[in-house]
N, C-alpha and C positions, 0 to 999 in steps of 0.2 A: 401333437396336442399335449402329451404328457410333459414335454420339455417346457411348453408355455406355462403349464401349471406350476412346475418347480422353479421356473426362472424367477429369481429375485425373492423367493418366498422362504428360503432356508434360513432359519435363524436359530439361535441357541436353544430356546425353550422347545421348539418343535423337534430339533435334532435330539434333544435329551429324551423326549417322549418316544421317539422312534427307536433310539438305542435301548431304552427300557423294555419296550415291547419285543424287540429282537432278542434281548437277553432272556426274557421270560419264555420266548419260543424255543430258545436253545435249552433251557431247563426242561421244558416239556419233551423235547426230542431226546435228551439224555435219559430221562425217566422212562420214556417209552422204549428206548433201546436197551434198558436194563442197567444203565449206569446210575443207580439210585443215589449212591454216595456222592458222585460228582454233581448231580443235579441238586441234591440237598445243600451241598457246600456253596454252589453258585447262588442258589436261592437265599441262603443265609447271608451271603455277602451283599446281595441286592437289598435285603431287608435292613441290614445294618446301615448301609449308605442312605437309604430313604429315611430311616428313623433319625439318624444324625442330622440329616438335612432339615427335617421337620422341626427338630428341637433347637438347632442352632441357627438356622437360616442360611448356613453356608453349605454349598455343594461343590465339591472338588471337580466333578465332571463338568459342571457349568463353567467353572473358572477356566478349565482347560479348553473347552469349546469356544469360549469368548476370545481366545487368542487368534482364532481363525474365522469365526463367524460373528455377525452382528447380533445384538439382542433384538428380540421381537419388539420391544418397546421403542428401540431406535428406528425400526422400520416404519412405525406409525407416525413418526414426526414429520 
């Protein structure tokens, strides 16, 4: 059943959100395990990427993912 849900539904925007959630989970794990500096650094990088993406409309991660996966907008056509 899970394969049927994922089949044909992976697109760039969904993958970007999954990667962001995974990264935030890693930050939480690092902080919980006592690696506060590493967690802070990773969180800072995520914040810079999101702010730059919001201000410029360009996201490097989306560009890289588009080389391997279709856009969600293309799936709806």
